[in-house]
Phi, psi and omega in degrees: 000133180293130178256025183193217183212155178267140181245357177146192180227145174229124184055037181073006176260124180293134179249120180244154174235120176283152183302326180301336180296326183297321181297310184289328176297314181291327177295313179297312181300319181294312180300316180294319183296317177294319181294315180297321179297319181287319183284334184236071180301338180281348178282146172284165178302321180295322181290310183304311183286328177293316176298323181294319182292314181294324179295315178301318180292322180287330175301315180290331171299321176292325174297318177300317178296323175302311184287327178293329174298311176306314186295317183295319177290324175299317177297320176296338179266008180085012178260121179293144179237116185277318186196170170235132181240128174268133184214194188304322184263012177125261181203159180213138176266129179273075180283127195288335180206164179296150176302154183277346184206160175300324180294318179297317179294321180300311181297314185294325187275317189293330186295335178293300175306321179297319179299311179299319184290313181296317179301319182294318178302309184299316180297317179296319176296318181296326178297317179290322179291321182285347178259284178188168186289076177241167179280083181293340179293340178295329177060022181290152180302318180303315181293315181299318183299335182269000184272156175283167179305317180298314184290325177300315181295317182293320180295318179293315181295319178300312182300313185292328178289326174298313177301319179297319180295317182293321178296318180293340181283347177303127181288051181248096179303135008262027167299165184302318175301321179292327179286324173297319174302315177297322179296326179289315179297323177298316179296325179285316185269335182073015185227108182299314185296317177297314181298323178292324180295316181291312179301319180293326177293315175300314179302315180295324182295311179295326176298319177292330171299319180294313181298316177300313179298321178298317182295323178296322179295321180303321183268020167096002179284132180268110182268130183304138183069348185245333179081211180212180176118155183297311187288315179298321181293316177298317177300315179295318178295325178293320176297318178299316177301313179300316181297319180297314179296318178296323179295316178298314182292320178301316178295316178300323179295322180291322178298316178301311179298322181295318184285327182276339185298133177083357178266122182288147180303325181298336179286336184253344187288163176267114180278152182047057180288157178295135179235163176224153176278156184286348187272346182284157180279165177299321178302316179293320176306311183293311190278331184262339186234320183278314184292137178085006178229170176251020179278134177251350182219144180228125170296138182258122185236129176233125181054036176085358179243144176290123178249349181172188178219134177240136184233173179294327177301320178297318180300321183293347179279349185256127173302145183305321183292347183256005180299326186278349181241359177255133182260167176300322181299333180288337188235353181285159170280119183297157182301325184284355177254358181275147171271124185236171175229157177259152182305325185267359178300152174291136182296333181287327175292318180295323178298318178298322176297317181297314185286319185288330176268356179054049176242160185264350180202155177234128172293142174255116194233144168215129182049044176077354180265138182280118178264336182173189183223123179261112182257146178303319183292331176288323174295316178302316180300318179292322179293325176301324180286336184267338183211166178261066179235076189295341184242012186287332187267349174073000000 
């Protein structure tokens, strides 16, 4: 289920905004508005807050450029990219599968921090040129106070992009620095799973250092380069918690793909799943097919061909009083809009489709005929039998 909204496409890549982005956007805009008002008492309130909002928007535009660099290089390496999502911690590219080689991962990863760093240098230089020949990198309050709205905005954006590049260079998997570290380990060991385990371990260690430093800051300890204080400490600890969770999940995902690689869909699919025709009513679907079973989705088959899929979620969209007059055809997802798999597809590719589209099952189809149903829970059951990862599948 989508947890945000789409704002458009760039180079065919969907750009999404998660609802959590609104919180961090308003937080940054508020902080900038307060700071600009204090540093520039000669500015009117409208100017200070207007510059703050534009600066916050341009900051996330630079985050989008960072992720777009990752995505375009990934596509140049033959790896599909479905979307880019802006969220609480910045942005993430929805790259559909792991890179095929250490070199590909290195190229895909390094371009992000390089983009941010180059952008930061250019914006900082522009801030100096647009103001006067001063040392804008000092960032002193007196210098900032003497800058125009445009120069102030450029200086802040330049500085924050350089910091973004440096932060992403930290070797804490799955940050860019951690992925670069993994690509090096992968090149040395020749084993993606082992390289991911080591990189994930380093990432978790660094994440716990962040959490510990954040807790110390909450209790008044002044950490070099980070400072002290309740808000800063909680934010750093929250970032550490997020990095730790992401490192664990990233390793689990690689293990899952490793276990599923080379396993055909036909081995894991449910053969001869229960089906329904499109002409029956919702009442018949519920009472004759849903009740008494644990099935939540039914392929819709007419004259031997798959014509769609109907789920309990579809049923819930119909008022109870309309069940007797509404047919399955009225609420099903048509076959041409379904995500499907072929019997000989790799199970890891099918798993990626299930997860990226956030669906619970894939019809397995060949030549328009339904061969079976690949359910997420069936894959999970198989994975549980293959490994001791009780929480890997979610």
